[in-house]
CHARMM-style PDB file with segment names, atoms N, HN, CA, C and O in Angstrom:
ATOM      1  N   MET     1     -34.708  75.903 304.398  1.00  0.00      PROA
ATOM      2  CA  MET     1     -34.523  74.470 304.485  1.00  0.00      PROA
ATOM      3  C   MET     1     -35.971  73.914 304.715  1.00  0.00      PROA
ATOM      4  O   MET     1     -36.779  74.514 305.424  1.00  0.00      PROA
ATOM      5  N   LYS     2     -36.247  72.768 304.093  1.00  0.00      PROA
ATOM      6  HN  LYS     2     -35.590  72.281 303.517  1.00  0.00      PROA
ATOM      7  CA  LYS     2     -37.900  72.056 304.184  1.00  0.00      PROA
ATOM      8  C   LYS     2     -37.976  71.411 305.544  1.00  0.00      PROA
ATOM      9  O   LYS     2     -36.994  70.791 305.952  1.00  0.00      PROA
ATOM     10  N   HSD     3     -38.986  71.503 306.224  1.00  0.00      PROA
ATOM     11  HN  HSD     3     -39.784  72.007 305.893  1.00  0.00      PROA
ATOM     12  CA  HSD     3     -39.036  70.909 307.484  1.00  0.00      PROA
ATOM     13  C   HSD     3     -39.985  69.504 307.068  1.00  0.00      PROA
ATOM     14  O   HSD     3     -41.115  69.437 306.583  1.00  0.00      PROA
ATOM     15  N   GLU     4     -39.040  68.460 307.465  1.00  0.00      PROA
ATOM     16  HN  GLU     4     -38.123  68.515 307.859  1.00  0.00      PROA
ATOM     17  CA  GLU     4     -39.849  67.230 307.490  1.00  0.00      PROA
ATOM     18  C   GLU     4     -40.634  66.666 308.594  1.00  0.00      PROA
ATOM     19  O   GLU     4     -40.218  65.781 309.342  1.00  0.00      PROA
ATOM     20  N   TRP     5     -41.750  67.203 308.658  1.00  0.00      PROA
ATOM     21  HN  TRP     5     -42.087  67.922 308.051  1.00  0.00      PROA
ATOM     22  CA  TRP     5     -42.806  67.005 309.748  1.00  0.00      PROA
ATOM     23  C   TRP     5     -42.969  65.468 310.081  1.00  0.00      PROA
ATOM     24  O   TRP     5     -42.893  64.968 311.203  1.00  0.00      PROA
ATOM     25  N   ARG     6     -43.210  64.810 308.876  1.00  0.00      PROA
ATOM     26  HN  ARG     6     -43.272  65.215 307.964  1.00  0.00      PROA
ATOM     27  CA  ARG     6     -43.341  63.223 309.187  1.00  0.00      PROA
ATOM     28  C   ARG     6     -42.337  62.451 309.873  1.00  0.00      PROA
ATOM     29  O   ARG     6     -42.576  61.440 310.533  1.00  0.00      PROA
ATOM     30  N   LYS     7     -41.015  63.053 309.658  1.00  0.00      PROA
ATOM     31  HN  LYS     7     -40.820  63.874 309.121  1.00  0.00      PROA
ATOM     32  CA  LYS     7     -39.938  62.168 309.990  1.00  0.00      PROA
ATOM     33  C   LYS     7     -39.788  62.793 311.336  1.00  0.00      PROA
ATOM     34  O   LYS     7     -39.488  61.999 312.227  1.00  0.00      PROA
ATOM     35  N   GLY     8     -39.938  64.103 311.697  1.00  0.00      PROA
ATOM     36  HN  GLY     8     -40.182  64.748 310.973  1.00  0.00      PROA
ATOM     37  CA  GLY     8     -39.386  64.797 313.017  1.00  0.00      PROA
ATOM     38  C   GLY     8     -40.448  64.376 313.942  1.00  0.00      PROA
ATOM     39  O   GLY     8     -40.110  64.008 315.066  1.00  0.00      PROA
ATOM     40  N   GLU     9     -41.921  64.385 313.550  1.00  0.00      PROA
ATOM     41  HN  GLU     9     -42.196  64.684 312.637  1.00  0.00      PROA
ATOM     42  CA  GLU     9     -42.803  64.281 314.691  1.00  0.00      PROA
ATOM     43  C   GLU     9     -43.715  63.105 314.307  1.00  0.00      PROA
ATOM     44  O   GLU     9     -44.889  63.328 314.012  1.00  0.00      PROA
ATOM     45  N   LYS    10     -43.287  62.046 314.302  1.00  0.00      PROA
ATOM     46  HN  LYS    10     -42.333  61.865 314.542  1.00  0.00      PROA
ATOM     47  CA  LYS    10     -44.069  60.732 313.663  1.00  0.00      PROA
ATOM     48  C   LYS    10     -44.962  60.618 314.505  1.00  0.00      PROA
ATOM     49  O   LYS    10     -46.036  60.270 314.014  1.00  0.00      PROA
ATOM     50  N   ASN    11     -44.956  60.851 316.150  1.00  0.00      PROA
ATOM     51  HN  ASN    11     -44.083  61.134 316.549  1.00  0.00      PROA
ATOM     52  CA  ASN    11     -45.929  60.506 317.048  1.00  0.00      PROA
ATOM     53  C   ASN    11     -46.907  61.392 317.061  1.00  0.00      PROA
ATOM     54  O   ASN    11     -47.811  61.084 317.837  1.00  0.00      PROA
ATOM     55  N   ILE    12     -47.064  62.430 316.456  1.00  0.00      PROA
ATOM     56  HN  ILE    12     -46.329  62.680 315.825  1.00  0.00      PROA
ATOM     57  CA  ILE    12     -48.211  63.429 316.243  1.00  0.00      PROA
ATOM     58  C   ILE    12     -48.713  63.081 315.111  1.00  0.00      PROA
ATOM     59  O   ILE    12     -49.883  62.697 315.123  1.00  0.00      PROA
ATOM     60  N   TYR    13     -48.044  63.114 313.944  1.00  0.00      PROA
ATOM     61  HN  TYR    13     -47.094  63.426 313.934  1.00  0.00      PROA
ATOM     62  CA  TYR    13     -48.914  62.852 312.807  1.00  0.00      PROA
ATOM     63  C   TYR    13     -49.343  61.732 312.132  1.00  0.00      PROA
ATOM     64  O   TYR    13     -50.285  61.747 311.340  1.00  0.00      PROA
ATOM     65  N   LEU    14     -48.596  60.623 312.455  1.00  0.00      PROA
ATOM     66  HN  LEU    14     -47.831  60.611 313.099  1.00  0.00      PROA
ATOM     67  CA  LEU    14     -48.625  59.382 311.538  1.00  0.00      PROA
ATOM     68  C   LEU    14     -49.495  58.389 312.552  1.00  0.00      PROA
ATOM     69  O   LEU    14     -49.073  58.129 313.678  1.00  0.00      PROA
ATOM     70  N   PRO    15     -50.669  57.895 312.076  1.00  0.00      PROA
ATOM     71  CA  PRO    15     -51.580  57.128 312.708  1.00  0.00      PROA
ATOM     72  C   PRO    15     -50.903  55.748 313.327  1.00  0.00      PROA
ATOM     73  O   PRO    15     -49.925  55.165 312.859  1.00  0.00      PROA
ATOM     74  N   LYS    16     -51.652  55.382 314.473  1.00  0.00      PROA
ATOM     75  HN  LYS    16     -52.447  55.856 314.853  1.00  0.00      PROA
ATOM     76  CA  LYS    16     -51.113  54.208 315.077  1.00  0.00      PROA
ATOM     77  C   LYS    16     -52.265  53.099 314.750  1.00  0.00      PROA
ATOM     78  O   LYS    16     -53.354  53.465 314.307  1.00  0.00      PROA
ATOM     79  N   ASN    17     -52.007  51.895 314.963  1.00  0.00      PROA
ATOM     80  HN  ASN    17     -51.123  51.597 315.323  1.00  0.00      PROA
ATOM     81  CA  ASN    17     -52.852  50.845 314.947  1.00  0.00      PROA
ATOM     82  C   ASN    17     -53.931  50.506 315.895  1.00  0.00      PROA
ATOM     83  O   ASN    17     -54.941  49.814 315.771  1.00  0.00      PROA
ATOM     84  N   LYS    18     -53.351  51.303 317.048  1.00  0.00      PROA
ATOM     85  HN  LYS    18     -52.530  51.865 317.148  1.00  0.00      PROA
ATOM     86  CA  LYS    18     -54.461  51.213 318.497  1.00  0.00      PROA
ATOM     87  C   LYS    18     -54.447  52.742 319.081  1.00  0.00      PROA
ATOM     88  O   LYS    18     -53.424  53.407 319.249  1.00  0.00      PROA
ATOM     89  N   PRO    19     -55.583  53.105 319.315  1.00  0.00      PROA
ATOM     90  CA  PRO    19     -55.710  54.552 319.842  1.00  0.00      PROA
ATOM     91  C   PRO    19     -54.959  54.596 321.084  1.00  0.00      PROA
ATOM     92  O   PRO    19     -54.892  53.591 321.792  1.00  0.00      PROA
ATOM     93  N   GLU    20     -54.353  55.757 321.423  1.00  0.00      PROA
ATOM     94  HN  GLU    20     -54.409  56.573 320.848  1.00  0.00      PROA
ATOM     95  CA  GLU    20     -53.706  56.201 322.475  1.00  0.00      PROA
ATOM     96  C   GLU    20     -53.407  57.577 322.876  1.00  0.00      PROA
ATOM     97  O   GLU    20     -53.425  58.337 321.908  1.00  0.00      PROA
ATOM     98  N   LEU    21     -53.157  58.098 323.906  1.00  0.00      PROA
ATOM     99  HN  LEU    21     -53.142  57.481 324.693  1.00  0.00      PROA
ATOM    100  CA  LEU    21     -53.092  59.207 324.281  1.00  0.00      PROA
ATOM    101  C   LEU    21     -51.594  59.932 323.974  1.00  0.00      PROA
ATOM    102  O   LEU    21     -50.529  59.346 324.174  1.00  0.00      PROA
ATOM    103  N   ILE    22     -51.711  61.438 323.403  1.00  0.00      PROA
ATOM    104  HN  ILE    22     -52.576  61.914 323.240  1.00  0.00      PROA
ATOM    105  CA  ILE    22     -50.422  61.639 323.313  1.00  0.00      PROA
ATOM    106  C   ILE    22     -50.379  63.229 323.713  1.00  0.00      PROA
ATOM    107  O   ILE    22     -51.385  63.916 323.532  1.00  0.00      PROA
ATOM    108  N   ASP    23     -49.201  63.780 324.253  1.00  0.00      PROA
ATOM    109  HN  ASP    23     -48.385  63.222 324.400  1.00  0.00      PROA
ATOM    110  CA  ASP    23     -48.937  64.901 324.435  1.00  0.00      PROA
ATOM    111  C   ASP    23     -48.559  65.952 323.462  1.00  0.00      PROA
ATOM    112  O   ASP    23     -47.378  65.895 323.120  1.00  0.00      PROA
ATOM    113  N   ILE    24     -49.294  66.935 322.908  1.00  0.00      PROA
ATOM    114  HN  ILE    24     -50.254  66.981 323.185  1.00  0.00      PROA
ATOM    115  CA  ILE    24     -48.848  67.805 321.945  1.00  0.00      PROA
ATOM    116  C   ILE    24     -48.478  69.017 322.284  1.00  0.00      PROA
ATOM    117  O   ILE    24     -49.268  69.836 322.754  1.00  0.00      PROA
ATOM    118  N   PRO    25     -46.945  69.303 322.030  1.00  0.00      PROA
ATOM    119  CA  PRO    25     -46.325  70.314 322.357  1.00  0.00      PROA
ATOM    120  C   PRO    25     -46.897  71.971 322.109  1.00  0.00      PROA
ATOM    121  O   PRO    25     -47.825  71.961 321.301  1.00  0.00      PROA
ATOM    122  N   ASP    26     -46.684  72.861 322.428  1.00  0.00      PROA
ATOM    123  HN  ASP    26     -45.930  72.869 323.085  1.00  0.00      PROA
ATOM    124  CA  ASP    26     -47.127  74.081 322.117  1.00  0.00      PROA
ATOM    125  C   ASP    26     -46.452  74.315 320.700  1.00  0.00      PROA
ATOM    126  O   ASP    26     -45.301  73.974 320.428  1.00  0.00      PROA
ATOM    127  N   TYR    27     -47.335  74.947 319.836  1.00  0.00      PROA
ATOM    128  HN  TYR    27     -48.270  75.224 320.057  1.00  0.00      PROA
ATOM    129  CA  TYR    27     -46.637  75.678 318.717  1.00  0.00      PROA
ATOM    130  C   TYR    27     -47.039  76.737 318.274  1.00  0.00      PROA
ATOM    131  O   TYR    27     -48.217  77.063 318.416  1.00  0.00      PROA
ATOM    132  N   LYS    28     -46.144  77.512 317.635  1.00  0.00      PROA
ATOM    133  HN  LYS    28     -45.186  77.247 317.519  1.00  0.00      PROA
ATOM    134  CA  LYS    28     -46.134  78.973 317.328  1.00  0.00      PROA
ATOM    135  C   LYS    28     -46.821  79.065 315.926  1.00  0.00      PROA
ATOM    136  O   LYS    28     -46.331  78.450 314.979  1.00  0.00      PROA
ATOM    137  N   PHE    29     -47.944  79.822 315.780  1.00  0.00      PROA
ATOM    138  HN  PHE    29     -48.342  80.321 316.550  1.00  0.00      PROA
ATOM    139  CA  PHE    29     -48.214  79.967 314.355  1.00  0.00      PROA
ATOM    140  C   PHE    29     -48.747  81.409 314.212  1.00  0.00      PROA
ATOM    141  O   PHE    29     -48.760  82.177 315.174  1.00  0.00      PROA
ATOM    142  N   PHE    30     -49.259  81.814 312.781  1.00  0.00      PROA
ATOM    143  HN  PHE    30     -49.249  81.190 312.000  1.00  0.00      PROA
ATOM    144  CA  PHE    30     -49.904  83.010 312.642  1.00  0.00      PROA
ATOM    145  C   PHE    30     -51.108  82.588 311.829  1.00  0.00      PROA
ATOM    146  O   PHE    30     -51.168  81.480 311.295  1.00  0.00      PROA
ATOM    147  N   THR    31     -52.083  83.511 311.746  1.00  0.00      PROA
ATOM    148  HN  THR    31     -52.035  84.411 312.180  1.00  0.00      PROA
ATOM    149  CA  THR    31     -53.164  83.399 310.747  1.00  0.00      PROA
ATOM    150  C   THR    31     -53.546  84.453 309.887  1.00  0.00      PROA
ATOM    151  O   THR    31     -53.153  85.518 310.364  1.00  0.00      PROA
ATOM    152  N   ILE    32     -54.057  84.580 308.979  1.00  0.00      PROA
ATOM    153  HN  ILE    32     -54.376  83.715 308.592  1.00  0.00      PROA
ATOM    154  CA  ILE    32     -54.300  85.770 308.064  1.00  0.00      PROA
ATOM    155  C   ILE    32     -55.711  85.783 307.899  1.00  0.00      PROA
ATOM    156  O   ILE    32     -56.224  84.833 307.307  1.00  0.00      PROA
ATOM    157  N   GLU    33     -56.545  86.869 308.402  1.00  0.00      PROA
ATOM    158  HN  GLU    33     -56.128  87.640 308.883  1.00  0.00      PROA
ATOM    159  CA  GLU    33     -57.940  86.928 308.163  1.00  0.00      PROA
ATOM    160  C   GLU    33     -58.218  87.977 307.022  1.00  0.00      PROA
ATOM    161  O   GLU    33     -57.382  88.859 306.820  1.00  0.00      PROA
ATOM    162  N   GLY    34     -59.074  87.924 306.464  1.00  0.00      PROA
ATOM    163  HN  GLY    34     -59.753  87.209 306.629  1.00  0.00      PROA
ATOM    164  CA  GLY    34     -59.579  88.715 305.552  1.00  0.00      PROA
ATOM    165  C   GLY    34     -60.934  88.753 304.692  1.00  0.00      PROA
ATOM    166  O   GLY    34     -61.560  87.696 304.760  1.00  0.00      PROA
ATOM    167  N   ALA    35     -61.353  89.470 304.120  1.00  0.00      PROA
ATOM    168  HN  ALA    35     -60.845  90.330 304.064  1.00  0.00      PROA
ATOM    169  CA  ALA    35     -62.777  89.409 303.539  1.00  0.00      PROA
ATOM    170  C   ALA    35     -62.517  89.773 301.992  1.00  0.00      PROA
ATOM    171  O   ALA    35     -61.610  90.456 301.518  1.00  0.00      PROA
ATOM    172  N   GLY    36     -63.534  89.144 301.374  1.00  0.00      PROA
ATOM    173  HN  GLY    36     -64.271  88.589 301.759  1.00  0.00      PROA
ATOM    174  CA  GLY    36     -63.612  89.622 299.945  1.00  0.00      PROA
ATOM    175  C   GLY    36     -63.013  88.303 299.100  1.00  0.00      PROA
ATOM    176  O   GLY    36     -62.473  87.345 299.654  1.00  0.00      PROA
ATOM    177  N   ASN    37     -63.188  88.419 297.812  1.00  0.00      PROA
ATOM    178  HN  ASN    37     -63.626  89.196 297.362  1.00  0.00      PROA
ATOM    179  CA  ASN    37     -62.769  87.512 296.868  1.00  0.00      PROA
ATOM    180  C   ASN    37     -61.450  87.630 296.379  1.00  0.00      PROA
ATOM    181  O   ASN    37     -61.206  88.712 295.846  1.00  0.00      PROA
ATOM    182  N   PRO    38     -60.518  86.788 296.418  1.00  0.00      PROA
ATOM    183  CA  PRO    38     -59.326  87.086 296.094  1.00  0.00      PROA
ATOM    184  C   PRO    38     -59.304  87.159 294.565  1.00  0.00      PROA
ATOM    185  O   PRO    38     -58.380  87.818 294.088  1.00  0.00      PROA
ATOM    186  N   ASN    39     -60.036  86.680 293.850  1.00  0.00      PROA
ATOM    187  HN  ASN    39     -60.787  86.145 294.237  1.00  0.00      PROA
ATOM    188  CA  ASN    39     -59.900  86.774 292.298  1.00  0.00      PROA
ATOM    189  C   ASN    39     -60.691  88.143 291.800  1.00  0.00      PROA
ATOM    190  O   ASN    39     -60.825  88.318 290.589  1.00  0.00      PROA
ATOM    191  N   ASP    40     -61.192  89.068 292.699  1.00  0.00      PROA
ATOM    192  HN  ASP    40     -61.083  88.926 293.683  1.00  0.00      PROA
ATOM    193  CA  ASP    40     -61.852  90.255 292.445  1.00  0.00      PROA
ATOM    194  C   ASP    40     -60.852  91.286 292.181  1.00  0.00      PROA
ATOM    195  O   ASP    40     -59.781  91.169 292.778  1.00  0.00      PROA
ATOM    196  N   ASP    41     -61.031  92.376 291.309  1.00  0.00      PROA
ATOM    197  HN  ASP    41     -61.901  92.471 290.825  1.00  0.00      PROA
ATOM    198  CA  ASP    41     -60.155  93.380 291.185  1.00  0.00      PROA
ATOM    199  C   ASP    41     -59.877  94.143 292.356  1.00  0.00      PROA
ATOM    200  O   ASP    41     -58.749  94.566 292.610  1.00  0.00      PROA
ATOM    201  N   LYS    42     -60.726  94.301 292.967  1.00  0.00      PROA
ATOM    202  HN  LYS    42     -61.642  93.958 292.761  1.00  0.00      PROA
ATOM    203  CA  LYS    42     -60.667  95.336 294.234  1.00  0.00      PROA
ATOM    204  C   LYS    42     -59.973  94.822 295.315  1.00  0.00      PROA
ATOM    205  O   LYS    42     -59.573  95.539 296.232  1.00  0.00      PROA
ATOM    206  N   PHE    43     -59.756  93.292 295.254  1.00  0.00      PROA
ATOM    207  HN  PHE    43     -60.080  92.709 294.509  1.00  0.00      PROA
ATOM    208  CA  PHE    43     -59.502  92.467 296.574  1.00  0.00      PROA
ATOM    209  C   PHE    43     -57.783  93.180 296.699  1.00  0.00      PROA
ATOM    210  O   PHE    43     -57.552  93.408 297.887  1.00  0.00      PROA
ATOM    211  N   PRO    44     -56.817  93.489 295.967  1.00  0.00      PROA
ATOM    212  CA  PRO    44     -55.575  94.373 296.301  1.00  0.00      PROA
ATOM    213  C   PRO    44     -55.782  95.325 297.078  1.00  0.00      PROA
ATOM    214  O   PRO    44     -54.996  95.481 298.012  1.00  0.00      PROA
ATOM    215  N   ALA    45     -56.806  96.154 296.922  1.00  0.00      PROA
ATOM    216  HN  ALA    45     -57.444  96.028 296.163  1.00  0.00      PROA
ATOM    217  CA  ALA    45     -56.879  97.293 297.625  1.00  0.00      PROA
ATOM    218  C   ALA    45     -57.097  97.206 299.102  1.00  0.00      PROA
ATOM    219  O   ALA    45     -56.802  98.173 299.805  1.00  0.00      PROA
ATOM    220  N   TYR    46     -57.682  95.922 299.711  1.00  0.00      PROA
ATOM    221  HN  TYR    46     -57.923  95.137 299.140  1.00  0.00      PROA
ATOM    222  CA  TYR    46     -58.027  95.559 301.242  1.00  0.00      PROA
ATOM    223  C   TYR    46     -56.650  95.096 301.804  1.00  0.00      PROA
ATOM    224  O   TYR    46     -56.577  94.885 303.014  1.00  0.00      PROA
ATOM    225  N   ILE    47     -55.580  94.926 301.036  1.00  0.00      PROA
ATOM    226  HN  ILE    47     -55.639  95.097 300.052  1.00  0.00      PROA
ATOM    227  CA  ILE    47     -54.324  94.289 301.460  1.00  0.00      PROA
ATOM    228  C   ILE    47     -53.730  95.291 302.059  1.00  0.00      PROA
ATOM    229  OT1 ILE    47     -52.617  95.138 302.561  1.00  0.00      PROA
TER     230      ILE     47
END
């Protein structure tokens, strides 16, 4: 199911007319780090 972040978290993602302080909740996320050109023939060997 698609997450509608604009609807569910309007106070974080949609700008207001006037600046204000908001509390951002903790989010869990992951990152992928790598090296090399993904268009290179050798790239799949690094995965």
